[in-house]
N, C-alpha and C positions, 0 to 999 in steps of 0.2 A: 795646621796644628802647631808647628814649630814657632810660627809667627805669634800664635796665641799664647804659647808658653813663655815667649820672650816678653810679651806685653806685660806691663806692671799690673799687678793684681790690685783690686780695690781693697780698702780696709776690711778686715774680717775674713778675707778669702785665703790669707796665707796659712800654711800648715808646716809644722816642723818636719822637714824632709827626713831627718835622721831617725825620728821616732818610729818611722814605718807606719803601717796601717794601724788605725785606731779602732779599739773595740767600741761597739755602740755603747754610748753612755759614759765612756771614759773621759776624765777631765783633760783639756787641751793645754799644753805648755806649762811654764813655770807658774803662771798665775793660777792656773787650774790646780796645780799641785799645792800651792800655798793655801788656796781656798779650801782645798780638801783637808789640809792639815788643821787649818783653823776651825773648820766646821767639825772636824773630828774631835778637837780638844774641847770646844765650848758648846757644842750643840747636843742637847740631850737626845734629840732624835738620832743624831749621828751615833752617839754612844749607845743609845738603844739599838741602833742598827748594828753597831759592832757586837753588842751582846747577842743580837739576833744571829749574827754570823757564827758566834762561838757557843751560844747556848742552844737549848733544844729548839727545833724548827716549830714555828707556830702554823696553824692552819690557814687556809685561804680566807676564812672569815676574819681572822685577826688582821691580815694584810689589808683587806677591804676596809676594815674599821680604822686602821691607823693611817691609810694613805691620805685622806683629806687633811688630817692634822699635820702630817709631814709636809704636804704641798703648801699649806699656809705658812708653816715655819720657814720652809726653804725660800718662799717668795719674800717673806719679810727679810730674810738674811741675804736675798739675791744669790742664793747658792744654786748655781746652774747645774752643778754635778748632781746635787741631791734631787733637784727637780727632774733631771734626766732619768735618774734611777726610778723615781716614782712613776713617771710616765711609761718608761720601758716595762716596769713590772705590770702596770695596768694594761698595757697593750698586749703583753705576753699572756696575761690572765684572761684576755678577751672579755674585759669587763667595761661596762659603761659605754659611752659614746666614742666609738673608735675614731670617727672623723675628728671629733673635738680633741681626742688624745693626740692624734697625729698632728693636728694644727698646733696644739700646745707644745708638743715636743719640738716641732720644727721652729716655733717661735722662740723657745728657750735657746736653741742652738744659734739662731740668727741674731736675736736681739740681746739676750742676756749673756750668752757665751761668746757672741761676736764671731760665730763660726758659720758663715754662709754655705760653705761646702758641706758641713754637717747637715745643715738644713736641707740642702739639695738631696743628700742621701736619704734623709728621713722621708721627704716627699717621694723619692724614687721607690723607697720601700712601701710607702703607703699605696702608691699606684700599682705596685706589683701585687700588694695584698688585695686591693679592690680595683681590678682593671676596668670594671664597668663604669667607674667614676671618672668620666672624661674631664670634669672640672679640675681634677688634680693636676692637669697639665699646666694650668695657669701659673701656679707658684713655681713649677719646674722650669717653665719657659723664662720666668722672671729671674730666677736664680741662675739659669744657664747663661742668660744675657749678662748678668752681673759677674759671674765667676768664669765665664767662657768654658762651660762644661758641655758644650754641644755634642761632643763625641760620646760622652757618657749618656746623655739624654737619647741620642740616636741608638746607642746600644740597648738602652732600656726599652725603647719603642720596638726595636727588632725583637727583643725577648718577649714583649707583650704580644706582638703579632704572630708569634709562633703558637699561641694558645687559641682555642676556639672562643671568639668574641661575638657579641651581637653585631649585626651588619653595620649599623651606624657608628658603633664604637670602633670597629675595625677600619671603616672608611676614614674616620677622624684621625686615628693614630697614623694610618698610612699617609694621609695628606700631610700631617705634621712632620712625619719622617722625611717625606719628599722635600718639603720646604727647607728643613734643616740641612739635608744632604746637598740641596742645590745652592742655597744662599749662604750657609755657614761653613759647611765642610767642603764645598766645591767638588763634591763627588757626584758627577752627573749620572754615572751608571747606577749608583745606589738610589739617586733621586728618581731615575726612570723606573727602576724596579718598584719603588714605593708608589709612585703615581699610577703605575700599571695596576698595582693591587687596589688602590683606591678607586680606580676606574671601573672595577668590577662591582662597586656598590650600587645602591639604589639611585644615586644622583651622580652619574659619572662625568658630567660635563666639566665641572671645575678641574677634576683630576685629568681629564683628557686635554684640557687647555694647557695645564701645567706640563703634561707629558709631551704635548706638541712642542712647547718651548724648549724643554730639555733635549729632546731628540734633535731639534733643529740646531741647538748649540753644539750637540755632539756629532753633527753631520751623519746621523744614522738615518739615511734617506729612505730605504725600503720600509723601516719600521715607522718612520714618520708618515709614509703613504698609508700604511695600515691605520694609523691613528686618525689621520684626516678622514679616512673612510668611516671610522667609528664615530668621529665627531659629526659627520654628516648624518649618520644613522640616528644619533642621539639629539640632533638639533630640534629646537622647539617649533620652528616653522619652516616653510619651503624656502624662504629667502635665505635663512641661515644655512640650510642644507645646500642650496645652490652655491653659496659662497664657499663653503668647505669643499664642495665637489670641484669648483673652479680652481681653488688652490691645489687640490689633489691633481687635477689635470695639468696645471702649470708645473708642479713638481715632477710628474711623470714625463712631461715633454722636455723641460729645460734641464733637469738634473739627472733623472734616471734614464733618459733617452728612450723611453718606451712610448712611441707615438700611438700605438694601438690602445694602450691603457689610457693615455691622455684623451684620445678621441672618445673613448667610452665614458670617461668622467665628464667631459664637456657635454656629451649627449645627455647624461643624467641631469646635469645642472640646467640645461635648456628645457628639458622635459618638465622641470619644476618651475623654472622662471624663464619662459621663452625669450624675454627681453634682456637677459643677462649680457651686458656689454662685453665683459671680459671673455666669457666663453665664446661669444660670437666672433669677437676680434681674433681670438686664438685660432678658431676653426678656419676663418677666412685666410689667415696667414698660412696655416698648414695646407690649405687647398691650393694656394698660389705656389707652394713649394713642390707640388706635383709628387708627393710621396706615395708610398704603397697603400695608404689608407684614404685615398681620395674618394673611393666609392662610399665608404662609411660616412665621410664628411658630407658628401652630397646628400645622402639620405637624411642627414640631420638638418642641413641648411635649407634644402629645397622647400619643405613645408613651412619653414619659418618665413622665408622671403615671400613665398606664395601667400601666406596669411597676411603679411605686412603690405602686400600689394606692391612690393619693390620689384618692378618688372625688369629693370636693368640688372640688378643683382641676380634675380631669378634666372635671367637669360644666361648670365655667366656661369651660374651653377649648372644649368642644363647642358651648356657646352662642355663643362668638366665631366658631367655625368655621361655624356656621349663618348668621351675619351676612354672611360673605364667600362663601357658596356659593350659586350660582344654579341649578345643575342640580337639577331636582326629584328625581331618583333619589338623588343624593348627599345632598340635604337629608333625604330619607326615612330613609336609612341613619343619619344623625346623630341624628335624632329617635328612631329605634328604640333606639339606644344610650342616649339620655337616659332613655327609658322604663325600660330595664333597670337603669341606674345608680340612678335615683330609687327604684325599687321594691326592688331586691334589695341594693344596697350602701349607699344612704342611708336606706332604710326609710321613704320619704316617698311614700305611695300617691297622695295628692292631687297632688303634683308629677308623679308618673308618669302620672296621668290627664290632667293638663294637657298633658304632652308627647305622649301618645297622640292627643289631640284636635288638637294642632298638627300632628302627623304626618298625621292624616286630612285636615286642611285643606290640607296641602301636596300630598298624594297621595290624592285621594278614592277612587281605584280600588285602593288597597292593601288586600287582604283581611286581612293581618296587623294593620294599623292598626285596622281595624274590629273585629277579634277582640279586640285588646288593650283597645280602648275599651269593648267590651261586658263583658269580664271585670272590668276595673277599676271600671267603673260599677256592676256587680253587687256587687262587694265593698264599695264605699263607699255604694251606694244613692243615688247622686246623679243619678237619672234626669231630673228636670226640667232640671237644668243641661245634661246631655248632649243632651236633646231640643232645647233652645234653640240650643246651639252647632251641633248637627247640622243644624238648619234653616238656620242661617246658612251653613254649608258648602255645603249644597245650592243655596242661592240664588247663592252666589259661583260655583259650578261652572256653573250655568245662564247666568250673565252672561258666561262665557268665550267665546272666539272660536268654538270648536268643541267643545262639551261631549260627553263620551263617554257614549253611551246605557247601556252596561253599568255604568259607574260610577254613573250616576244611579240606575239600577235598584237596585243594591246599597245605596246610601245611603237611597233611599226605602223599600226593604224593611226596613232596620234601624230607620229612624224609625217605620215603621208598627208594627213589633213592640214598640218602646218604648211607643208610644201605646196599642197594643192590650193588651199583657200587663202592663205596669208602671204605666201611667197610666190604663188603662181608659177611654180616649177612643175609643169604637167608630166614631163618625161621622168623626172626624178620621183614624182609622186606615184606614177604608174609602176615604176620599178619597186618602190617601197611597198606598194599594195600587193604586188605579185610575190614579193618576199614573204609578206605576212600570210598570203593565201597558200604559199608552199608549205608553211608550217601548220596552218589550220584552214583547210579548204571550206569549212562550214562557217566562216566568219562573214555573216550576211552584211553587216554594216561596212566592212572593208570592201566587200565585193560590189556593193552599191556605189561606193565612191569610185571604184575602178570602172564600172559600167558608165557612170557619168562622164569620166574622162574619155573613154572609148567613143561614146556618142559625139563628144566634142571633136575628137580627132577623125571621125568618120571611118573607123576601122571595123568593117562589117564582119570579117572573119573572127577577129578578136572579140567583137561584140557578141556574136553567136555563141562562141565558147563560154564567154562570161555569163550569158543568159542561161545557157545549159547548166552551168555550175549553180546559178541561182535557183533554177528549178529543182535541182537536187537537194538543196539545203534548206529552202524555206519550208515552213510547216503548214501554212494555210493552202488549201487546195486551189482556191481561185488564183493565188499568186503563182503556184506551180503551173497552172494551165496557161496563164498569160505568158510566162517565160517560155515554156516548151512550144506553145503555138507560134510565138514569134521566131523561135529557132527553126521550127519546121518550115515556116514561110520563107525565111531567109535562104535556107538550103534548097527548097523546091524552086524558088526563083532563080537560083544559081544553077539549077539542073542537077543537083546532087540528091537523087531520090533516096539512096540508101541512108544518107544522113537525116533526111526528113523522116523516113520510117523510124530510125533510131530515136529521134526526138519524140515522136508519138508513143513509141514503146515506153520510153522513160516516164511519160506522163501517165500511161496506163498502169505502170508499175507503182506509181504513187497513188493513183485513184482508179481502181479497177471498175468503178461504176460509171465512168465517163463513156456513154454510148456514142457520143459524137466523135471522140477520138478513135473508137473502134471502127466506126463507119469510114473515117479517113484512112485508117490502116487497111481495111478491106479494099477500099478503092485503089490504094497504092499497090497492094499485093496482087490484085486482079490484073493490074497493068503489067506486073512482072511475071505473072503465071507461077508464082511460088506457092504451090499447093500446100506444102507442109505448114508454112507460116499462115496461109489462109485458113487452114483447118483450125489452128490455134485461135485465131481471131474470131472465127465463126463460133467456136465453142464458148469463147468468152461472151460473145454477143448473145448466144442462146440463153446464157444464164441471166441476161438482162432483157430477155424478150418481153414484149408488152402483152402478148396473148399466148394461149396454149397452141393455137394453130401456127403462129409465127415461130414459136420455139420448135414445134415438131418438124417444120420444114428445114430449120437450121440443123437439127439433130440428124435428120435423114441425110441431108447433104454431107454432113461430117462423116456419117457412117459409110456413105458411098465412096467418099474420098479416102477414108482410112480403112483398109481391109483388115488389118490386124493391129493388136496393141491395145493399151488401156484407153486410148481416145475413142476407139470404136466401141469398146464396152460401155464407156460413159454415155456415148451418143445413143446407142441402142437402148440402154437402160432408161435414159430420159424419154426416148420415144415410147417405151412401154409404160412409163409412168403416166404419159399423156394418153396412151391408147393401150390398155392392158390386154386386149383381146387380139392383138396383132400377132398371129402365129408365125408369120415370117420373121418378124423382129425377135420373137422368142427363140426361134431356131438359130438365128444369126448370133444372138447374145450368148446362147449356150455354147456354141462353137468358139466364140471369143474367150469365154471363161475357161473352157477346156484347154485352149492354147496357152492361156496364162497360168494354168495349173491351180486355179481357184475352184477346188472341188466342192466346197460348201456352197459356193454360188451356183455351180452347175446343178447341185441337188435341188436348190431352191427353184431354179428354172424348170427342172424336170417336174417338180411338184406343180408348178403353174401350168405346164403343158398337160399334165395328167388331168388337171381340172377342166381343161378345154377339150380333151380327147373324147370322142363320141363312140367309136367302135371298140369292141372287146379286144381285138388283136392289137390295136394301138395302145390300149391301156396295159395289156400284158407286156408288150415290148418296152413300154416306159418303165414298168415295175422292174423288169429284168435289167434295164440300164441302171436304175437306181440301186439295185442290189449289187451289181458289179462295181459300181462307183463306191458304194459304202465299204465293200471288202477290199478292193484293190487300191483305191486312192485314199480313203479316210481310215482304213484299218478298223472299221467298226462292224464287228461280227453281228452284234444285236440289230443294228440298222439293216444289215443285209438280210438277216433272217426275217425281219419284219416285212421287208420288200418282197421276198419270195413268197411269204404267206399271203401277202396282198395279191400277188399274181395268181396264186391258187384260188383265192376267193373270187377272182374274176373268171378263171378257167380252171376248174377242178381236175381236168385231164391233162394239165400241162406237165409232162413227164420231166422236162428239164428242171422245173421248179422243185419237184420231189428230190431229184438227184442232188441238186445244190443244197437243199435244206438238210438232207441226210448228212452230207459232208460237214456243213456248218454246225449243226446241232451236236454232232460228235466232237467237233473241235471245241465247242463251247461247253462240253460235258453236261448238256441239258438232256439227260437220259430219258426221263419220263416223256418229254416232248418228242424225243426221237422214237420211242416205242409207239406213241400215238400216230406219228407220221407214217411209220412202217405199216401199221395196221391199216391206215387209210390208203396207202399205196397198194397193199395187198388186195384190198377191196376193189381198187381201180383196175388192177390187173385181172382180177376175177371177172369184173364187168366187161373188160375188153377181151376175155377169153384167153389170156396168156397165163396158163397154169404154172409154167416154169418160173416166170418172173414173180408170180404170186408166192410160190413156195420159197424162192430166194429171199423175198422181203420178209416172210414170216420167220425164216431161219435167222435172219439178221436181228429180228425183234427178240427171238429167243436168246441169242447171244447177249443182247443188252440186258435182258432180265437176269440171266445167270451170272454174267461177268461183272456188270456195272452196277446193277441194282440189288444183287445178292438175293434174288428171289427165284430159287430153283423150281419151286412149284409152278409159278407162272410160266417159266421157260418150258417145263415139262409138258404142260398142257398144250403149248403151241407145237412142240415137237411131235407129240402123239397125234395131233391133228394133221401134221404134215405126213407122218408115216402112214396114217390111215389112208391118205390119198396116194402117196408115192412110197411104197415100202422100201424101195431101193435107194433112197436119198442118203448118200454118204454124209452130207452135211448134217442132216437131221440125226443120223445114227451117232456121229461123232459128238454132237452136242448132248445127245441123250446119255451117252456113256459118262460124260462129265458130271451129269446130274446124279447118276447111279454111284459114281465114285464119291461124290460129296456125301451121299447118304450112307456110304460104307457097304453098299450092296455089290460086293466085288464080283460075284458070279454073273449077275445080270450085266454088270459093266463089261466084264471080259467077253461075254457072249455077244453083246452089242458091238464091241470093237471088232471081234472076229467076223461078225456078219458084215460089217462095213468093209473090212479088208478083203473079204471074198468078192467085193465088187471091183477090185483092182484099181484103187485110186492111185494117183500120182501127185508129186510135188508137195505142196504145203498140206493138202488134205491127208496124204499118206503119212507125212511126218507127224502130223497131229495124232493120227491113230496109233502109230508106234509109240509115241511118247506116252499116250494114255495107257497102252499095254504095259509099258515099262513101269509106270506108277502103280498099276495093278500088281505086277510082280514084286515090286519093291515094298509096297505098303501092305497090300492084301495078302500076298503069298510069302513075303519075307525072303524072296529068292533074288539076291542081288546079282548073281551071274546072269540070270534070265533078264533081269531089269537092264543090266548093262547092254546086253545084246539088242534089246528093243530100243534103248536110247541111241545106240550107235546106228541102228537102222533108220531112226528118225533123222539123224544127222546126214545120212546118205541122201535122203530125199530133200532135206533142207539144211545145208551146212550151218546156217546161222540160227537154228531153232533155239530160242533162249531157254525154254523149259528144259530141253534135253541137256543143254550145256550146264545149267545150274545143277541138275540132278547128278550128272556124271562128276562134276566138280566136288559135290558133297561126298559122293562115294569114294572118290580118289583121296580126299582128305581123311576120311575115316579109315581107309585101307593103307594110307601113306604110300599110295602109288604115285611116285613123283612124275613118271613119264605121262601117265594119264592126266594128272593134275596140270602139268605144264601145257599139254595139248588143249585142255579146256580153257585155261586162262588165256592162252594165245588166241583162241576163238573169241573170247570176251573182249580182248583188246580192240579188235576192229569195230566193236559196237559202242565203245566208250568215247565220248567227246570231251569230257572234262580232263584237262591235262594232269591235275593233281591225282585224280583217281587212276588215270592210266599209268602214271609213274609208279604208284604203289604196286599196281598189278605187275608191271614189267620187272620191278625189283624182285618180287616174289618168284616170277618165272625164272629169272636169272639164277636165283638161289637153288631152285628145283633142278635146273639144267646142270648146275655145277655139281650137285650131289649125284646126279645121274651120270657124271663123268662125260658131259657133253659141253666142253668149254666154249666151243664155237657158237652153239646156240645161246648159251648164257651171255656171251659177249655181244651177240646180235641184240638180245633183249635190253642189255644195259646201254648199248649205243643208242637204241631207240628212246630209252628213258632219258638219256642225257640230252637228246634234242629237245625234250619238253622242259627239263629242269637242269640246265647246265651247271648250276652251283649247288645242287642238293647233295649233302654228304651221304645220304642213303644210296645215291647212285654212284658218286665218285669213288667211295671207298671200295665197294666190290668190283667196280670197273678197273681201278688201279690194281687190285689183287689179281684179277684175271690177266691183265697185261703182264704183271710180274710172273705169274705162273707160266704163261705162254712165252716168256722171254722177250716181251716187247718193252724193254727197259726205257727206251726213249719216250714212249707214250706214258709209261707209268710214273717216271720221275717227276715231271711238273705237277702231276696230280697229287702225289705224296707230299711234295713241297707245300702246296696250297693247303692240303688237309692238315698238315702238321702245324702250320701257322694259325689256321682257324681254331684248331684244338687248343693250342697254347693260349690264344686270346680268350677262349672260353673256359680256360683252366680245366679242361678235360684231360688230365695227365695220363691216364691209361691209354687214351687214344694217341696222345703225343708219343708215348713209348712205342706203340705198335707201328705208327707211321715212320718214326725215326729208325726202327729196326728194319723196315722195308727199304728205307733209303740206304741204310748200311749194306743190305744185301745187293742193291743195285750198284753201289760204288765198288763193292767187292767183286762183283761180276765184271765190272769194267776195268778191274786191275788197280783201282785207287784204294790201296790198303789203308793209307793214313786217313783219308776221308771216311772210309768204312769204319775204321776203329773209333773215330770221333763220334759217328752216328750211333754205333753200338753202345759205346760207353754212356752217352746221354740217355739212350733208351733204358739201359740197365739202372741208372740212377733213379729214373722215374718208376720203373717196375723191376725190382731186383730179383723176382722169381720167374721171369719169362724165360722159358726153356729155349725158344728159338733164338732170342738175343744172346743167351749164355753160350749156346752152341756156336754162333757166329764169332763171338769174342774169343772163345777157347780155340777155335780154328785159327784165328788170326794170331793170337799169342803163340800158339804152337808153331805156326809157320815162321814167325819172327824169332823163335827160340827164346822167348821171354818166359822161361820155365816156371818162375815163381808165380807170376800172374796166371799162367796157364793152369798150374796146379790148383790155385784157389778157385778158378772157374770150374774145373772139372770136379773138384771135390764138392762144390755146391750142386753140380748137376747130379751127383750120386744121390743127393737127398730129394731130388725132384722126381715127379712122375713123367717119364719120357714116353710120348706117344709117337705114332708113325709119322705124323705131320711134321715133327721136328727134324726129320732127315737123319737121325742117328738113333741107335739103340743103347740100352744100358750097358750091354757088352762092349760097344764101341767106346763108351765113356771109360770103362775099366781098362781097356787096351791103351787109350791115350794117357791115363794116369800112370800105367806101368811104364810106358815110354818116358814120361816126364821124370819119374823116380830114377830110371836108369841114367838120364842126363844129369840128375842132381847127385849121382853117386850113391844111390840107395837101392841096391839090387834086392835085398830081402823084401822091401816094400813093393818093389816092382813085381816080384814073383807073386806076392799076395794079391796084387791087383789082377794079374793074369788069371790066377786061379779062381778068383771070385767071378771074373767074367765068364770063365768056362762053366761055372756052376749054372749060369743063366743060359748060355748057348754052348753046350758041350762040343759041338762040331764046328765052331767058328774057326776058320783056318788061320786068321791073323793071330788070334790068341794062342792057338796051339803052336804055331811057329815061334811066337815070341817066348812062350814058356820053355819050349825045347832048347832055345838058344841059351837059356840060363842053366841047363842041366849039366 
C-alpha cells in the first residue's frame, strides 16, 4: 500500500489532500469552484436552483419535471457539478432507471469532472445499493486498476459479504476478494479466508484451487492437506481425484511427517486409479523404509501386483507381509503363496523348497506344507538338506511351550521316511519311528514303516511287539487277526505260552466273535489247567455255540466249574433257557441268586418252580418261601400277603399261613381283610375242635370291629356269641364293657367289668379292666378319686398302660397336682421316640419338679433333655437356673454366657438382662465384685425394673460404700413389688436406706426409713435395733 501511494497517480485520480473528504456531488478543486461561480451567475437553471434554495420548496413532481431540462442545460454547458446534483437528486428520489443514473453519475465524475476516484466511489455506492448486480464489479475493477484503490474495493467486498447474498453472488464476490487480497494486496491470510468462503459455493473447484495455491505460499500445511482432501472430493473424475489424493499423500509424507495419513491417501488414490505411478512409487519407497505402516502398505500393494501379474514384486511384498504378520495361520497362508509363486510363476524350485520349509517351520502341523516339502525335495533330490532342516524344525517344536503330539508324529514320520527310503539310515530311521510312536502309539503308517525295518533286520522280539501294537491300533478285524495270530505264533514257537495267550486275548477283545481264537485259547488253558480262565473262555464260546445242545454242554461245564458267583448264575440261566424244565438247574440257580442277594430273581425262580411242583406240600412250601422273601428281602407286604393267601388256597388248614396273614394284615391296616381272615380261622379251629383257639380268634375279630372299624354293633354280636359259649371269658367281657362304655350304658359296663375282675385276671388283661373301671368312675360317676384309684391299679398290673397314663395326666393337670403330673409325664417319656417331642415333655417335667421343690429330679429331667437338644434354649435356660440355685456355678456360667450371646444376637433384650443378672450373681459369689458390678449394670440398662438385678447392685454399692449410687438403687426398690424370690423384703430395703442416710449425715431421714420398715415388719430385730440407736 505504501508503494501504491508513492506511485504516480494517473491523470484525473489526484485529489486535493487539504480539502479533506468531499461531499457527494461537491465540485472538485479550483476549476470546480470557478465553474460553480460561472454557472451560478449565468445559468438560469442555477439561478433557479438558487431561488429554489431560498424560496418555497417545490414538490417532487416539480423536481421530476425540471430534471430533464436541467440535465440538457448542464450537458450543454459541460457543468459537471450541476449534472452531479441532478443525478444525485434523481438517485435519492429513487426515480427512473437507477442503473442508468449510477452510470451517468459515474461517467460525469470520470469523464466530465476528470475525477476517477469519485467515479470509483459512485460505483462503490451503486454496488452497495444493489449488491445482487455482480456486473457492477467490472467498472470498480477497472477504476481500482487505474487509481490503485484495491484496498477500498477489498473493504467494500468485505462489507458486501457481511450481508445475506444469493449463493452465486456471494461466491463471485468472495473469489474476487481473494484474488485482490492475493495478487494486489499480498494479504495471503485474507485471500485464504475469501477463497475458503467461495469454496462453500455451488462450484467450489476454482476457489479450492486458489485456496490450495495461497495455503502453499503461506506454508499452512495442515490446512493445505484439508483443502487437497476437499479438492479430491470435488473432483470431476477419478483421475483428478487420484491426483489430488496422491498430492495429499505426498504432503503428509514429506512435509507433515504423518506416514499413516500418507498411506491412507495413497490407498485411496490407488483404489480409484490402480495404475497411478506416483502413489505406487511412494508406497514402494515407504515399504523399503521398513516403517511402522508396512502392514498397511502390503495390504495396498499386494492386490495391485497380483492383478498386474508382477510375480517378482508380489513376492517381495509377500516377504514384507511375512515380516509384519504374527498370526501363524496367516503366515502359513503367505508362505503357501510364496511356494506357488516361486515354483509356477518364477520357475525357481529351490526358492519354492525354501518357502515350503519355512512354511513347515512356521506351522509344523500343516499337512500341505509337509506334502509340498516332500514333493519339491523329491523333484530336486535335496534330501540331506531337507533332513537337516526338518530335524531343526522338530527340535524347535519340542522346545515350545506345549508341543502338539500329532504334529510331532507327522514330522518324525516324514523324517523317518527320508532317513529310511532316501538316505538308507535304518538305525536312525528306527529310532525316529520309535520317537514318533512314543508320542502317538496309534500311528499305523509309522508303525508299518518300523515293522518293515524290523523284518529287514530280523529282530523277532521287536517284530512281535510291533505287530502286537499294530493289532491294537488297526480298525479292520482281518488286519487285527493277522497281526495277533502272527504274534501268538512267534511266542508259542519261542515257548512263551503266556505271551501267546495274551495275544489271543487281545484279538478276542477286539473281535469277540472269533470262535477260532476262543478254541486256541481253550486249548492253551487246558494245557495250563487254569480253570478260572477256562471258564471265561467257555462262557464266551457258549455265546457263540452253533447249536442248543452244544451251548447246554458248555453252560453245564461252566456251572460245574463255577460253584458261586455271577458266572454260575449266567451259566445255569442259559441252561434253563435251553431246558426250562430242568428242576436241578432251577434249584441251583435259585441258590446262586440268593447268594448274590438278587431277591427279585429268586422270586422269579420260585414262581417257575411252583409251576413245575406237583404235590400240595411242595406248593405250600414254595408259597411260604415266596412270602418270607417278599417280606424279609423285598419289603413288600402286599406280595407277602398274596403269597400266604395262595398257600391257604392250596391248603386251607395251614395254620402258619393264618398267623402270618393276621400279622401282615394288621401291619398293613387292612382291617376288613383281617376280620374275614379271623372268621375263617375261627371256623377252621371249630372244625378242628379247638374251642379256645376259636374264641381267641373271634375275640380278636371283635377288637378289630370295635377299635379299628368303629363298628361296636358287629363287635358286640361276636362277643355275645363268645359269652354264650364261654361265660367266663375275660377277653370277651373286657371287650364287651368297652362297647357298653361307648354306648353310655355305665351300669352294664361296670357290671361287666366287675364280672371280669371276679375271674382274677392278671397282667395286661387286669390293667385293661381297671382302666375301664376308672373311665366308668370318671365319666359315668364323675368320681375322680375312685377313677384315680382304678387307674393306679391298672398301672400296677401294666406300668406302661397308655390309657391309664393319659387319664391320670389329664386329671393331674386339672387338679394342678404337680407330683402326679410329673410322674405321668415321666412314664410317657419312655414311650416317646421322637427327640423333639421328648424334649418338650422333659422340660415340662423339670418345671413341675422345680415347683414341687425337687431340684434333683428337675435337674435329672433337664440333663436328659440336653442330651437330645444340646443347643435348645428351652433346655439350657432352666438347666442353668437349676445349676445356679444349687450352687453349681462352674456348670451354670458357660451356659449363661452362651445364652446371653444368643439373646443379644436375636435382640431379645429382656433375656439378655436376665442372663447378665445371673452372670453377675455368679461373679459375686466367686468374689469378683468388679465383674459382677459390670454384669448387673448392663442387665439394669436393659431392664431397669428387675428387682433381682437392683437388689444385687444395691448390695454391691452398699458393700463398696458408694452411698449415693446405693441410695438411688434402694429408693427405686421401694417403688417395686418385692417378692420372696428376690431374696430381700421391703423392710430390708428400708433398713438399707436408713443406714445409707446415716452415712450421708441425714439422721432424720434415716429414722423415717427405720420407722416405715417397722410399719411393715413390726418385730424386725435389725430395724428395732437401728431405730433404738437413734433415740
